Structure formats: C-alpha cells, structure tokens
N, C-alpha and C positions, 0 to 999 in steps of 0.2 A: 645718285640716289639721295633723296632729301626727305625731310619730315613731311607730315601731312600738310604743313603750311604751303608747300609747293603744289599741292593737289587740292585746290579750293572746292571741294565737293562736300555737300552736306551728308549725302547718303552713300555715295560710291556704291550703289546697289549692284554694280557689275563686278565688284572686286571683293573677294573673300579674304579678310585679313586674319591671319593666324594669331591666336592669343596664347598659344603654348610656347614656352621657351624652348628653342631649338638646341641650345648648348647649355652653358652653366646655369644651374637652378638658382632660385632666389634663396639666399641663405641669410644668416644673421637672425636677429630677433626683432620683435616689434618695439622693443624698448631700448636697444642699444644701437649706436651708430656703427655701421659696417659697410663693406663694399664687396661686390662680386665682380669677376671677370666674365665677359660675354663676347663670344665670337660672332660677328655679324654674318647673317645668313642671307641668301637671295630673297629679295622681297621685303627685307627689314627696313623700317624707318625708325628714327629716334622716338617718335611719338608712340609707335606700336610697342617698342621695347620698354618705354616708360610705363605704359599701361600695364604690361604684363608683370613688371618688376615692382610695381608699387612706388616708383619714383616719379619725378617730373622731368619734362623736357629740359627745363632750365638747369636742373641739377646734373643731368647727364652731359649737357653741353659744357657746363663749367668744369666738371670732373675730367673731361677729355679734351679741353681747349679746342672745341669745334668752332667752325666759322659761324657767321650769323644765320646761314641757311641750315645749320646742323648737318652738313654733308658727311656721310659715312660710306665706307666701301666694303664689299664682301671680303671676309677674312680678317677685317680689322678687329682687334681686341679692345673692347670698351670696358672702362671701369664703371660699374653701376652702383651708385649709392643706394643702400637698402633701408636707410632710415627715412621713412615717409615724412613729408611736411606736416606741420601741426594741423590736424583736422578741425573741422567745426566742432565746438565743444559738445560733448555728450552729457546730458544733464540727468541727475538722479531720477529714476522712474517714480519715486514716491513723493516728490515735491508737488504741492498744490498751487504754488505761485512761482512766477519767474520774472526777474528784472531784466528787461531787454538790454542787450549789449550790442556793440557794433557787429554787423554781419548777420544778426538774427533775422529770420523770416518766420511767419506763422507756420508755413509748411514744414520748415526745418524743426521748429519746436514741437509740432504735432508728431513728427517722426521720432524725435528724441524721447518724448514723454509717453508715447503710445496713445496719444489722443488723436483728434482729427481737426482739420482746418475749420470745418463748420462748427464744431463744438467750441473751439477756442474763440472764434469770431463771435458766436452768439453770446458766450459768457462775458465777453468784454465789449459788446456793442460796437464791434469794428465795422468799418464801411465795407462796400462790396469788394474792394481790392485788398482787404485785410491789412490796412496800413498800420504800422506800429512805429514807435519812436524810441530812441535810446533813453534808458532810465524809466520807461513805463513799466509798471508792475502789472503783470497779466495773471489772471486766474486761469489755471490749466485744469479743465474738467477731465474726468476719466483717469486721473492719476492716483486718486485715493478712493477708498471704499468705506461705506458705512457698515459693511459686514466685518466679521472678525478676521484679522490678519493672520495668516498661517504662521505658526511658530517655526523657528529654524528646523526643528526636528521633523515637522510635517512637511516642510519644503524638501528636505533631504530625501524623504520617502517617495516623492513623486518621480515620474519617469525622467530619465536623462537621455536625450537624443544626441546624435553626432551630426555635424554639418561641415562639409568641406567648402571653404570660402571661395567664391567666384567673383568675377568682376562686378562691381556695383554693390556688393554686400556692405552693410554696416551693422554694428552690434545692435543698434536700436531697431533696425528693420527686422533683424533675426528674432529679437525679443518679441516684437509684435506678431511675427509669423508663427512662432512656436508657442506663444502664450507664456513666455518667460519674462524676465526683466533684464535691463542693462546691467544692474548691479550683480545679479546672480550669474550671468554669463561671464562678466569680468572677473568675478571672484573664482569661478570654477576653472578659468583658463589663465589665471595670474596675469591679466592684462593690466596695462598701466592706467593712469587716471584719464587718459584720452581714449581709452578702449580701442587702441589701434590694432588692426588685424591686417593680414596679408593674404593675397591670392594663394590658394593651395593649402592654407593652414587648416587643420582639423580641429574644430571646436566642440567641446562638450556643452550641451544645452540643458542645464538643469531646469526642472519644473515644466518640461515640455508636455503639452496636452497630447492625448492619444491621437487626435486628428492631425497633429503636425507630423507624426511619423518619425522615423529615424533616418530616412534617406536624405541626401543632400540635394537631390534634384527637386525643384519646385513643381507644383502641378502644371500640366501642360496648358498654358494659356495662350501661347503664340505658336503657330504652325512653323513649318520649316521651309516653305516656299513663298516666293513673291515674284510676280511677273515672269513666271516660267523658270525661275532660278531656285535651286535648292541650296540652302546655306549649311555650312559645316555645323556639326553637332554642338561644338563648344560655343559658337556664336548664338545659336538658337537657345542654348541653356542660359547664357547670359541675358538674352532677351526675355526669357521666361522669368528669370530672377528679378529683373528690373520691373517687369509688369506686375509681379507679385508684390514688390515693394510699394509701387504706386497705389495698387488697390488696397494695401494694408493701411496706408495712412490717409487715403482719400485725396481727391484733387479738386481744384476750384471748378465752378460751373463754367460751361462753355462761353456764356456771355461775359463772365469775368475775365476769362482768358483772352477773348477777343479785345476787350478794353485794354488789357495789359499789352497785347501785341501792338495795338495802335499807339498807345502812349509811349512805349519803348522805342518804336520806330521814329516817332516824332522827336524824341529826345536825342536819338542817335543820328539824326539827319537822313533817314531813309523814308521814302514815300510810304506813308501808312497804308495806302491802298495796295501797294505791292506786297508789303509784309503780311497784311491780312489775307490777301488772295493766296499767297503761298501757304500760310498757316491753315487756311480752310481747305486747300487742295491736299495738303499733307495729312491733316488729322481731323478736320472739321472742328478745330479749336478744342479737341478732346485731349487733355494732358495725360490721360491714362493710356494713350495709344503707344504701342511698341511693335515694331515690325520684325520679321524674321532676320533681317540684317542688323538687328539691335539698334535701329534708329528710334530714338527716345522722345516721347512727349509731343507737345504741341507743334514744335518746329521740326520734329523728326530728325534729330541730329545724332549721328553715330559717335561713339567715344573718341575716335581719332580726330574727327572734325571738331569735337568739343575741345580737345587739346589745342588745336589750331586757333579756335575762337578765344580760348583762355589767353594764349599768347598775344592776340590782337588787342584784347581789352586790358591786359596787364594784371589779371588775377585768375585764380583757379575757379572754374565754373562747374557747378554740380548740375548735370543735365536732368536729374530727377526733380530738382527744385524748379517750380514753374517760372519764377523770375529769371533765374540763370539760364534756363532753357531758351526762353525768348531772347535774352541778350545774345546768346550764342548764335541762334538762327539769324537775328537781325545783323549781327556783326559780320557773318558770312555773306549775307545779301549785300551789305554795304561794300565789302571788298569786291564782290563780283561785279557790281554796278560800276565801281571805280575802274576796274581793269578789263572790262569786256567792251567790244566795239559797239554794241547796241544792247537794248533792254532784252530782246529775245534771247540773245546769247547768254546774258547774265542769268536769266531764268533757267535756261537749259543747263547752265553750269551747276545750279543748285541741285538739280535732279541727277544729271549724268556725270558731273565732274567737269570742271573747266578744261583741264588738259585733254580729257577724252573728247570733248566737243571740238577742241582745236584740231586734234589729230584725226578723228573719225567722222566729224560732222555730227549732226543730230540724228539719233536713232528714231525709228518710227514712233516708239512710245514717248520719246522725249518731245517730239513735235506735238503730239497730243497734249502732253503735260503743259507745254508752253502756251498752246492755244487756250487751254482751260484756265490757266492763271491770268492771261491777258483778258479773257472774258470776265473773270471774277473781279478784276481790278475796277471795272466800270461799276460793279455792284457796291464796292466799298469806297468809291470816290467821294 
C-alpha cells in the first residue's frame, strides 16, 4: 500500500477516495503544534491521510520514519502532525495596494483581497498572462470603498453565519462567498495571523449577507455523477466548494489558460501539443471546471494527484491557482510519458490511472479519450 505517487492518475475517476477520518479525529488547534495517532484503514494512502488531517505527505513520512515510497500497512498506528505548514499569506481585506513577494500570483492576490484577476490586471496594465515581479507595487481594486465604512457596532449587528470547513476552504474564499472579510472571520474565531483553519472546524462568519445563508453546504454547482459513476457525497461537496471558490474570485480567459499550458509544457520539457490536447479534452481550457470526482481546473487534477505532483516538483501546489494547476497536470504528464511504453498508454494513464491501465487494459471510454487527445494534438502542433 503506497501513496498516490505510486498511482500516477490525474483523475482516478473509477476510484472513490474517502475524505472522512476512519479512526482518530484531527485534534489540536490551528495555532499550536500537536500530533494525533491514526490507525491505518483498508484503502488508506499517506496522501489521503495528509489531505484529511491538514498535514503534508512529507510531514507524515518524517514523523513515522517511512520509506521513500511512504509504504504503510493496515492496522499500523501513525503519528499525524496537526500543525499545518505555513500557508500562502493572507492579506488584509482593506488594503488598496500590495507589494509583490515571492510566491505571489494575481489569482492568489485576487482571492486574498476579495478582488478579481481581471480587475487587478486592468488596474495595473498587466499583460495577458498577468505577469508580476517581486517588489512590484500593485493597486488592488475592489478592496476599499468610497461609501461610508460601517462602524464596529454596525458590523456586529449584521448576521452571523456558521460554516463547517471542508477540503479546499480558505478564509479569504469564505469571506468572498459570505460577504464578510478575512479580518472579521479571523477575529471572530481567534485565528492566528496566517488565518489557518482545519477540515471539520466550525467557523462563525460575521457580517454574512442574507443570500449566503447559514448552511455550510455550497450551492449545488456540480452534480454527483460522471461517466455513469455516482460519487460519494463528501467528494461532491468538496467539488462544489472548490467550484464556488473559483467562481467567487474569477478565472483567466480560456485563451490565456491555453497560452499558460503551452508555455508551462515547454518549460517543463513536455510536448506542448500533448499538454494542450489533454487540457482541451479535460476542460476546454476552462479553469472554472470541477468534476463530481473533485477534479479541479484546467488540467482536472484531483487533490491526491495534486499531492503527488507537489512531491514531484518539490513544493506545495494549490490546484485552485491557475499556474499551479497547470504545473501539476504537466508534471503528471511528464512522469507518465517517461514511464509508459508508448504515448497512447501515457495518455490513457492520465485518464484511467497508469496502474489500472497496466492491470486491466484500456476501458472503452479510455480508448475514446486517447483517440480524442491524439486527434487534438495535430490541432495544437
């Protein structure tokens, strides 16, 4: 039994991965270092456990002295560090300017400030790829208002919703969804400066608009079935949350995403025609796409495969971020091409899973997928 790294599949559409902890719950707080014990259950992988517990694969491997393949066995008791790694900085929602630091992207800034990619790009005359540089001072529109700012008393009188944190949630995305602010949510829930939250945590959302409601479940934006398979409710709920987050902050145009796929593939040593063909087949270059299997964005990568891609590139990838999503998909394609006997098998592995293709051969829908991608490659050559 190994991590998702041993199952190089982007979607693993035929496998339903449980996100609910089967044994010890996630304890500790978001602000103090702690560790929990977890008993390995049938079907568990380290990447699945890391996703559920808010830890990382590397942290669990280190804490338990696992081998390079992160091999675990049923019944094994693992120590799970519950202090999450330092997240991308969350910036105050009231600031009107931002000085770019390492790791910033326009998409991430739009999410943090409650603005949009298009608004920031227009305000700063950015190019079609929204390129920014470290030290650049950006104007962030949509973060201040010419109307009177509500007093603290007025803010306190507005509605307060509750929200149970699910996979993919961030405080900034919740603020945008509920019409609140990062600062208000952080204060109401005694969060630390990084606004760190954990799956299952119940948050008070002050200043929530009436349209946001008090339920933790997002509006149904993603159905529960794909290719004849019905996915578990918790997977579909996570997919809906991710879809809502993407729609809240806005995504790049399809033409911009296509250009990003091509340039990223070129930089990572992957045939740009192949990467573009897969991206078009998966999403039509629409980064707001999320499947019932919780395959996210332009490259339609599920979170466990995103963990695997993060390990390959040596940094944590945020699948909601357009750039990171493309890096994840291209990294997976690169590994599949390197380890498959031919291109057709590599393409099939992206859709069905390399191990499944090896054991079961290509399913009928996989053969159609491969044929479509190979046809599309000539279009993007």
